[in-house]
N, C-alpha and C positions, 0 to 999 in steps of 0.2 A: 510494457516495458520499453518501450521507448520513446517516450512523454520526455523532452525537454522544459522543466521546470521555467516562467521567469515570476524572479519574484521580490517587492522591495524587501526594504529595512523590519526588523523590528518594532509592534509600537508602530506602524504604521498612519502616513499623514497620504491625505487624497491625493496625492504629486504619485505615493509610492504608491495602491493600491488601483488607480488609473494607470499609470504606467507595464504594472504587469499587465492588466487587462490589454490596454492596446497593443504593446507594443509580441503580443500572443496571438491576436488577432489581426493585425500585419503579415507577420509570417504564413500564419495559416493561410489569409488571403493568396499570397504567393503557390500556396500546392500542398506544402504542406499542412498536417495535421496534425503532429508531435507536440507541438506548441502551445504548452498548459498555462493557464494565469493561475498564481498560489498566493497565501499570503503565512506570514511568519507569526502574524499577530492579531490583535479584533479589532474589527474595524471600528469606527469611531464615531459620532452624529454626523457630525458634517458631513461627512463619507456615505453611511446610511442614507444619509436622505439627499443626495444626488445622486446613487445610485438606484435609488426608488423616482426621484425623479422624472429620468430616462429610461428607466425597468431595464436595466443591469442588470445581473446577476451577480451578486457577493464571488470570490476566487474562496476553492474552497480552503481551511486551514491543515498546514502540513506542520505540527510538531518539529520535528529535524528533518536534517537528512542523509542520517546515518543511514549504511549500508541495509539493509532488510533480505529475507527469504524472496524474496520477489524480484532480487534482482541479481537474482543468481539463476545462470542456468541449470536451474535441477531434472535432473530426469524424468519422462513422463510414460513411465511404462503403460502399458494396456489393463483393462482397467476388467476384475473380475469378483465375480459376486461370491457368495460365501457359498450358494449351493451347486456351484461347475465345477463335473469331477477331476479329482485330484489330475487323470491322466491329462485332461486337455490344460492343467495350469505351467505341470512339468513343462510341457510340446511347448506351450507359451513359455515360459520362462527360458528354454533352450533354444530357439529359434530368434531368442532377442539379447541370448546370453545375458543374465541377468541372473541376480544366484536369490533378491532376494524381492520380493512382489507384497504390494497393501492387496488384503484385499476386502471390498466393499459390503457394508449391507444393501437394499434394494434400494434407499433413498440416494445413495450415493457417500453417506456415514461411513467413517473405517468400523469394520470388524474386529480384521486383525492380520498379523502380518505374518505370510509362507515365506518359507528360505530353501534350498537346497535341499540344505542339511533336515527337516524336518522330513520331505520324501525318503530322502534315504532312510530315516531312520524306520520309518514305515512301513517301508518296501524291506528293511528287515525286519520287521516283527514279525508278517505276514509269512516267511521261513517257518515259522511255527507258530500261526496260528491259522486255525481251514475256514475262519469259522465271518461273515458277514451277517451286518444286521438294519433294518431299514434302511437296504440299497436302494434308494430311489430307480426307478423303473427305466425314466429317459433317461439318464446317467449312464446307467446299464447297456443298453440300447443304442446309445452314442458311443462310446468308449468301445464295444463288440463288433460294432457297426452293426445291427441283428436288428430283424422287424420280430412281429409276432406274429407266431402261423397264426394260431385263434383266437379271431378278431373279437371274440363272443368270452374272453375275459378282460374280465370289471371288478374282479375283487378288491384288487388295492394298487396303489403307484407304487408300494416298493416291495420288495424282497427281499426275506431274512434266509438263512440255514447256515449250516455247515455245505462246506464246496467241498462236492467230491468227485473225480475223476472214475467216470463209466468201466472200473476192473472191480471181477465179482467179488474177490478178497477183500478189496475198500468195501465197496457200497452195503455187503453181507453185513460190515463192523459199523454200518449205521444206522442209525433211527432214521426211517425212511421217509416222515413225512416229516422231516426237521434238514429237510437236506436241499441244496444246488446242486442239479447234478448236469455233469456234461460229458457230451458224449460224439463219439463220432457217427459213421452209419453204421447203426447197434441198432435193429429196431424192435427185439428182441426185451433187448435191453428195457431200450421207451414204455415198451408196451410192461413190463414191470412195474419201472418204475410208477406207471401211469397210478396203476390195479395199489398201492402200495403207498398212495400219496404225498409224492414226493412236495416242494413247492414253488421248483421249477425246474426245466428239463431246458439246456443250449442247449442243441444241435451243431454242429462243425462239418460245416463238409458234407451235410448226408443230403439220403433225397428223402422227402414228407409222403404220407403218406395220407391220401383225401381225408380220412376219416378224424384224422386228431385237428385238423380244422375245425372240426367240430363242439371239441371241449371246446367247456364254460371253465374248467381246471385238470390242471392245473397250468400257470405260465408258460410255453411253452414258447423257444424262439430259437429261429433258425440266424446263426451269420458263418462268414466266410472264411472267417478265420482256421486255423485248427488250433485243434484241443490242446496244446503247450503254449500258446498264444494267451490264448480263453485262461486259463488256470493261471498266468500271470495277471494281465492287466482289471480284470474282476476284482480285485482290491482296488486298484483304483479310479473303478466308478465309483468310488465315495467321493459324496461333497466334503470340498476343500476343508470345510468348519471342523467337518473331525479331527486333523491335524493342527491347522493353525496354530501360529500363537495367538491368544487373546491379552496376556498378562503383564504389566509391567513394560508397554508398549509406550515410546520414545516419539514424541510426536512435535514437529511446527508445523507453525501459522504462518502468512506468509510477510504478514507485519513484525513478526518478530526481528527482535539484531541481532546482527553479524557478532556479535561481540558477545552479548547471550548466546547464542548457539554453543561458538566457541568451549567455553565453558562446559557447555553440558556435553560436548562428542571427550572432553575431557577424563570425563569419566566415566566413559561409556564404551562399546568395544563392538557394537549392530552392525553390522553393513552398509543397511543403510535405514533412515528413517522418514516415517510416513509426512507427506508438506497440507496442510491444511489451507483451505482457502476461510476466509470472513463465515461462512455459514457451516464450517468442521467438514464438508465436502474434500472430498480426498485428491487434487489435484497435480499428485506425484510424488518421489524419494529426492532422499536428496542425502549425497555419500562424503564423504572428509574431503575427494580431492576437488569435488565441488568451491570448498571454501579456498580453492587456491589463490583463483581468477574471477573473482565477483566483478561484473559489472559494474562499475560506481555510477551514480546516479548524475545527469545532465543538468548542469544551473545554468539561465546569465541570470543577473545581477541586476536592477534598476535600480536610479533613486539612492543604491550609497554603496559605497566597496569597501569597506572597514569590516574587520570580522567581528569587533566587537556589536557592530551593528548587523548585520547577518547570522543567518538560521544555524541553529544547531547541526553540526558535524556536517561544518564546510570542509576539514581537512578530511575527512572520508568522500566527497564530490570532483568530478570537470566538471571547471568553470568553463564554459564556452563565449558568452560574451559578458562585458560591465556596459553598460549609458546608465550618465552618469553625472550629475552637475554639482559634485560640490569635490575638494580640496581630497588629492594622491593620498589615499592612507597606507593601509599595509596586506593588503591582500593579494598573498602571493599564487600562480601558478605552474603547474609542470611544467607546461607549454607554451605559447607563443598565441595569445589571445585574440579577439576586436574588443578595442575600449575607445568608447568615443564621447569622451570628455567635452563639455564644451562651457562658458561662463556666461548661463543663463539664468534666467532663473526660477526654470521649474523642465524637469525632465519631458514632461510631455510637450514643450519647445520642440527639444533634440527627436520626440520620436513620432512629432507630425510631420517637420524635413526631411526626415527618414520614407514618408509619406508619401509627398512630394519625391523626394528622390527618385521612386520607386514605382513612380506611374499608379499608385491608385487610394485611392478616396474610401477615407473612414465614412460608415454608416453616417448615417444621422445621429443615432444615439451613440454613437462609439466618440460622435465629434463632439456632442456636447459635455459628455463625462467630461474629455481632453480639453476643453476651453474654462468647466471650472477647473479643472486643477489647476489649470494655467494662473488662473485667478487669486484659489486659494494659494500655492505658495506664495506667489510676488505683492498678497493681501493688496487685492484688486490695483497692480500695478502702484503703491506706492513704496513697495520694500526698495530697497538699494539693489537689490540684487536684479532688479529688475529691468530689464533690456529691451530696446526695440525691436527687435526680434521676437520677445514675448507678446508683445504686444500685438503686433504681424500677427503672427502667428493664431493671437485669441479669435484675431479681426476673423481670417477664413474659416475656424475651425465652428463660430456663431454663426455666419453665414450657411454652412452646410446643416445645422442642427436646426436653424429656423429658431435663434431664437437670441435676447438680446441679450447683451454683454453684460449691463447695466442689472438686468432681471437676474441674472443667474449670482453675480454678484450679496445682489439683496438678500436671492436665496440661498447664500453662505452663508453667510455671516451673522444674520438673524436667527440661527438657529443654537446656539450657544446660549445652554438653560445653565445653571452657576447649583438650584436646587434640587434636579431630579439624577445625581449622580451623587457617591460617594469622594470625600477627599483623597484619595486613590486612585480613585478612577479617570479622574480630571486632572493629578499630577502625572500619571503614565498615559495619557493620554494618548501626546507627541513626544515621547520622554527617551533621549538616546544617550550612549556613552561615547565620552571621548578616552582617546590617552596622547597628553598634550608634557613631553617631559620628561617625565618619570607620572608625571602626577593626573591620575585618576578623577575628571570628572562627569560629572551624570546633569544632561543642563533637561527638560524640559519646555513646553510652549505650547499658552493657548491662546486662542485670536480667537474675538470679542468685540461687540459694539460698545460695551458698559462694564468699562472692567470694574464699576464698586460693587457691583453684585458679586465677583469673586477675589475682589480685597478684605472682605466683609469676610471670607472663612479661611484667613492667614493663620489663626493660631492653627485648625484643620491641616492644613496643607503641611506646615514644619514638623507637627508628629510624624507625618508620613513621610516628609524627608527627614527629618531627623531619624528614624529607622532604615532608610532605604541606604540612606549614606552609612552605616552602623554594616551590612545587610551586603552591600558592593563594594565596603572599603576604597569611599570615595574622600577626597581630599574637599572637594567642590561643591556642592549641587545645587540646582539652581531650576527656579522657575518664572518664565516667561507671560509677562502676563498680557499680552500685545490687542491696545487699544485703536482699531480701525477709524477709532471716529477722532480719537485725540491722536493718532499717528506718534505713539510713540511704546513706552512697552513701562511697568511696575515688570524691577527684577525682584522675589521673592527670594535669600539666598541664606546657609548652613558652611559656616567657613571661615577663612579668615580674613575679617575686616581690612585689613591694610591692603593684600591680592585687590579686590573686589576695587576700593578708591582707584589704586592707580592703574588699575583697568581700564577705568569706567572715566577718570576724572572729575571724578562725583564722591562728594559723602551720604555713608547710606547713614540708615536711622534704625535702631531695632531691627533690622536682617531684610532690611529693605529701600530701597530704591528710587526714581524711575527716571529712565534715560528717551527723553525727548528726538522722534526718528527713525529712533531705534525700533528696526519694526523686523531683520533678520538674526536670525541665531547663525546662520552659516558665514553671513558675512559683516555681519556689528560686533560678535559676543567672542565666540571663539576665533577670529583671528585677534581680535585685543589680549584674552587670553596667551594663546599663541606667542605674540609679539610679548609678554610680558614676564613669559617662561625660555623664552626661546633665547 
């Protein structure tokens, strides 16, 4: 519940995934344990190869950051099973000042819900009913603080019968062999009940005769309580399963979203609702007042600061920090936060600086993936976004990891295989949305060492892009095929030809063009479009 999530953008590249891992590792190395790296998109082949190469697990996937039941300070009342006596449940509810209690099966799953109203209704009904059936002996002994006088009694684990207080008129009018007799210091009445075959005899503050201890039946119980108390609480020795509600119970899971919970609560009027975990075990109860001040998830954003690229439900979280190397965009926060934005080629370059500033040396595995992320985002230092700081940090990380940058670079960009994935998977591999001067733009990027293999699938890409453009209401959609060896990018696009021609000072043909020395979406594609519309 106290986790601080560190996440990159949707459709994350290697820099985004590794940045979340590296920053969470840095913060946790300083003594905290609450930082948790997560991802909000699929891990691409390049990233997976690097993580596997250095034996680092990929972050878990989170669909969105909307407030869930797990973010609420729900109640955690005592756990009672369906076999406990009503008396125990009532005392528990009274001592904890709660009006409703979930009742559990032996395996921790939900049996039913018991309310103070259920107990009150039952208690009123006992005024007109003088019978109990299959009352567990252990429950009875617990409630009346009793003990079995005749230890030889082992006929049954429960008792049944009409509850009778030992007055001659009452006893004579009752079928003796089907009653539970409550009496005081009345040995003659006890002897008479034994002769007539009473089911159970409860001796209240009475002297015991030695011969009673030798009897095999009926069940004889001694209690320090007086007859008046026993006559009332004997009914409360029955298991709570006999009176708790088991029908039409509304319950919620920890993973349920608060928006959905509110809709349900508007249509129901229960005092409390059981809360279940992923295995349907009861973990607490939820009431309406818990929804008034939910705990917001806490998030650190890395490698992005644009709402369209971030996690769904971002408006419901508390953003604690932003670490990025892109242009400042539209994310707003309620309170001032720490923002570290530097004009470098990789977010991991910034995070490496933070390791140095805080005096933390990353492990060889973490250093290895960070070096790979810098190489990936700077296209082996050939991207115009690359700075001397990127190169210096990557070299330091490679020494810690014990690998050469050349080896990592070849491992990175030799991994692309156009024939192993669908066109849609390739288009969405590293795909981002941008909003510039009222224009909606989608830009995907594939970095490879042989662009001809990908260009042979141009028609497939255009079909996917056509559908995405319609679904996302885009003015322009672009797929960059960045070829490391050619040191340039092919642009496959759908949109206004004149806009593309003016933005890049080139003449497109058949929805494509080649831009030499263009390697960066951030520094060479988006700025050109921004300048055109700005």
